[in-house]
N, CA, C and O of each residue as an XYZ file, in Angstrom:
312
protein
N     172.376    160.520    219.823
C     173.037    159.517    220.642
C     174.405    159.127    220.276
O     174.612    159.026    219.066
N     175.261    158.917    220.977
C     176.490    158.682    220.684
C     176.598    157.090    220.188
O     175.998    156.180    220.761
N     177.367    156.928    219.157
C     177.346    155.621    218.607
C     178.873    155.027    218.358
O     179.742    155.803    217.963
N     179.133    153.839    218.563
C     180.671    153.319    218.232
C     180.312    151.857    217.885
O     179.476    151.169    218.470
N     181.271    151.412    216.580
C     181.059    150.179    216.241
C     182.587    149.771    216.120
O     183.432    150.439    215.524
N     182.813    148.557    216.786
C     184.090    148.119    217.085
C     184.159    146.649    216.387
O     183.182    145.903    216.448
N     185.327    146.278    215.737
C     185.657    145.035    215.291
C     186.892    144.437    216.053
O     187.602    145.221    216.682
N     187.135    143.362    216.040
C     188.533    142.834    216.958
C     189.577    143.535    216.301
O     190.576    143.678    217.005
N     189.644    144.036    215.104
C     190.950    144.820    214.566
C     190.832    146.042    214.457
O     191.905    146.586    214.196
N     189.679    146.950    214.576
C     189.644    148.259    214.458
C     188.328    149.040    214.704
O     187.277    148.407    214.805
N     188.343    150.280    214.797
C     187.146    151.021    215.052
C     186.560    151.390    213.836
O     187.164    152.151    213.080
N     185.358    150.902    213.533
C     184.625    150.865    212.162
C     183.840    152.284    212.051
O     183.766    152.892    210.983
N     183.273    152.741    213.237
C     182.376    153.790    213.138
C     182.355    154.618    214.525
O     182.107    153.960    215.535
N     182.567    155.854    214.647
C     182.296    156.442    215.797
C     181.726    157.862    215.536
O     182.360    158.628    214.811
N     180.456    158.273    216.146
C     180.107    159.583    215.799
C     178.497    159.666    216.493
O     178.078    158.861    217.325
N     177.792    160.723    215.992
C     176.346    160.952    216.575
C     175.521    160.686    215.623
O     175.784    161.000    214.462
N     174.350    160.041    215.977
C     173.286    159.648    215.241
C     172.035    159.871    215.674
O     171.891    160.190    216.854
N     171.082    159.771    214.961
C     169.645    159.745    215.517
C     168.805    158.455    215.638
O     167.778    158.314    216.301
N     169.428    157.553    214.881
C     168.524    156.231    214.634
C     169.817    155.173    214.360
O     170.884    155.428    213.801
N     169.424    154.097    214.857
C     170.285    152.773    214.258
C     169.205    151.789    214.400
O     168.286    151.705    215.214
N     169.612    150.944    213.225
C     168.849    149.484    212.698
C     169.882    148.632    212.836
O     171.036    148.796    212.440
N     169.288    147.447    213.581
C     170.385    146.207    213.584
C     169.433    145.056    213.240
O     168.209    144.968    213.338
N     170.598    143.988    212.699
C     169.790    142.612    212.610
C     169.850    141.908    213.771
O     170.961    141.539    214.153
N     168.811    141.626    214.461
C     168.650    140.875    215.667
C     168.688    139.422    215.350
O     168.667    139.011    214.190
N     168.738    138.722    216.295
C     168.540    137.045    215.992
C     167.144    136.744    215.649
O     166.941    135.862    214.815
N     166.046    137.433    216.246
C     164.783    137.206    215.665
C     164.052    138.352    214.677
O     162.827    138.429    214.573
N     164.931    139.173    214.012
C     164.493    140.231    213.071
C     165.260    141.521    213.265
O     166.146    141.660    214.108
N     164.829    142.511    212.370
C     165.375    143.700    212.682
C     164.664    144.570    213.678
O     163.461    144.534    213.937
N     165.568    145.351    214.198
C     165.108    146.401    215.391
C     166.049    147.593    215.318
O     167.156    147.649    214.782
N     165.224    148.746    216.118
C     165.846    149.906    215.838
C     166.021    150.715    217.183
O     165.200    150.495    218.073
N     166.882    151.502    217.370
C     166.893    152.098    218.725
C     167.172    153.870    218.269
O     167.880    154.298    217.358
N     166.470    154.519    219.107
C     166.523    155.941    218.786
C     167.193    156.762    220.051
O     167.513    156.153    221.072
N     167.375    158.126    219.920
C     167.899    158.875    220.971
C     167.210    158.533    222.431
O     165.994    158.370    222.538
N     168.030    158.454    223.429
C     167.448    158.179    224.829
C     166.761    156.824    224.986
O     165.858    156.683    225.810
N     167.142    155.913    224.273
C     166.609    154.551    224.303
C     166.976    154.189    225.681
O     167.937    154.646    226.300
N     166.061    153.265    226.134
C     166.313    152.373    227.531
C     167.723    151.653    227.360
O     168.283    151.432    226.286
N     168.193    151.324    228.658
C     169.174    150.406    228.605
C     168.923    149.122    228.071
O     167.798    148.630    228.153
N     169.950    148.479    227.482
C     169.606    147.215    226.897
C     170.788    146.291    226.399
O     171.781    146.965    226.126
N     170.923    145.190    226.242
C     171.906    144.518    225.657
C     171.263    143.368    224.667
O     170.433    142.588    225.134
N     171.613    143.295    223.473
C     171.243    142.478    222.548
C     172.104    141.621    221.664
O     173.161    142.133    221.294
N     171.838    140.444    221.279
C     172.668    139.711    220.390
C     172.156    139.875    218.962
O     170.996    139.827    218.552
N     173.222    140.067    218.348
C     173.053    140.511    216.616
C     173.260    139.337    215.820
O     174.070    138.470    216.146
N     172.468    139.274    214.661
C     172.847    138.223    213.971
C     173.572    138.712    212.420
O     174.017    139.860    212.414
N     173.688    138.022    211.317
C     174.147    138.455    210.111
C     173.210    139.435    209.564
O     171.992    139.320    209.700
N     173.806    140.450    208.912
C     173.104    141.472    208.318
C     173.598    142.829    208.216
O     174.806    143.051    208.292
N     172.759    143.740    208.051
C     173.526    145.148    208.084
C     172.998    146.189    209.090
O     171.800    146.411    209.263
N     173.924    146.756    209.686
C     173.530    148.032    210.560
C     173.294    149.113    209.633
O     174.116    149.285    208.733
N     172.378    149.795    209.718
C     172.013    151.035    209.317
C     172.040    152.134    210.379
O     171.481    152.026    211.470
N     172.663    153.091    210.014
C     172.828    154.311    210.849
C     172.130    155.759    210.139
O     172.465    156.176    209.030
N     171.381    156.234    210.780
C     171.006    157.534    210.338
C     171.389    158.677    210.982
O     171.261    158.817    212.198
N     171.831    159.470    210.284
C     172.664    160.693    211.047
C     171.718    161.888    211.104
O     170.695    161.800    210.425
N     171.924    163.022    211.840
C     171.201    163.942    212.201
C     170.708    164.957    210.862
O     169.809    165.798    210.873
N     171.566    164.596    209.785
C     171.134    165.423    208.507
C     170.441    164.486    207.538
O     170.422    164.597    206.312
N     169.836    163.483    208.329
C     169.196    162.360    207.264
C     169.870    161.336    206.447
O     169.265    160.422    205.887
N     171.338    161.550    206.390
C     172.129    160.722    205.546
C     172.258    159.371    206.219
O     172.162    159.242    207.440
N     172.487    158.335    205.354
C     172.610    156.996    206.210
C     173.808    156.494    205.694
O     174.327    156.888    204.649
N     174.251    155.610    206.441
C     175.631    154.514    206.408
C     175.277    153.255    206.802
O     174.571    153.095    207.797
N     175.763    152.150    206.008
C     175.417    150.864    206.113
C     176.739    149.998    206.609
O     177.846    150.353    206.204
N     176.642    149.148    207.267
C     177.838    148.239    207.642
C     177.436    146.797    207.826
O     176.639    146.433    208.691
N     178.063    145.958    206.920
C     177.606    144.554    206.920
C     178.428    143.871    208.128
O     179.608    144.124    208.372
N     177.703    143.060    208.771
C     178.233    142.276    209.892
C     177.921    140.792    209.942
O     176.831    140.465    209.473
N     178.647    139.913    210.400
C     178.385    138.351    210.547
C     177.599    137.911    211.875
O     177.009    136.841    212.024
N     177.726    139.100    212.943
C     177.083    139.059    214.294
C     177.749    139.790    215.008
O     178.692    140.483    214.626
N     177.232    139.688    216.354
C     178.003    140.884    217.220
C     177.036    140.897    218.434
O     176.082    140.128    218.550
N     177.418    141.937    219.399
C     176.779    142.123    220.599
C     176.474    143.714    220.741
O     177.412    144.487    220.545
N     175.256    144.203    221.058
C     175.001    145.555    221.350
C     174.750    145.996    222.889
O     174.040    145.400    223.700
N     175.358    146.959    223.062
C     174.949    147.349    224.410
C     174.660    149.036    224.388
O     175.405    149.876    223.883
N     173.406    149.276    225.057
C     172.848    150.708    225.009
C     172.740    151.064    226.239
O     172.361    150.251    227.082
N     173.049    152.320    226.550
C     172.999    153.013    227.999
C     173.532    154.504    227.998
O     174.397    154.848    227.193
N     173.029    155.318    228.859
C     173.220    156.638    228.832
C     173.481    157.415    227.453
O     174.430    158.155    227.192
N     172.391    157.056    226.631
C     172.260    157.771    225.305
C     173.659    157.300    224.562
O     174.152    158.138    223.806
N     174.235    156.240    224.682
C     175.182    155.608    223.626
C     174.993    154.217    223.305
O     174.544    153.417    224.126
N     175.269    153.962    222.330
C     175.236    152.595    221.653
C     176.792    152.034    221.460
O     177.593    152.708    220.813
N     177.139    150.882    222.002
C     178.273    150.311    221.643
C     178.333    149.007    220.950
O     177.822    148.097    221.602
N     178.761    148.716    219.944
C     178.513    147.363    219.191
C     179.782    146.881    218.827
O     180.634    147.466    218.158
N     179.841    145.584    219.407
C     181.079    144.712    218.936
C     180.579    143.673    217.941
O     179.652    142.903    218.191
N     181.254    143.704    216.799
C     180.910    142.997    215.738
C     182.040    141.987    215.108
O     183.245    142.157    215.298
N     181.466    140.865    214.297
C     182.493    140.192    213.734
C     182.545    140.682    212.234
O     183.395    140.231    211.466
């Protein structure tokens, strides 16, 4: 899936991944390739991105909003 993480100041991440884990308001949740459309409010914590080669990247956030659709995820973070 295509993924993009944006802050008010800059593009933090853009690329293809197989899994993303988010700190939701009610706990952690994950999305995978071809996830159904959704919008979610994110809390404080870490976003984990697992790449196709199984490497992982982590991004610390204070909160944000996630939109998933058409096999892509867009995240606006603080």
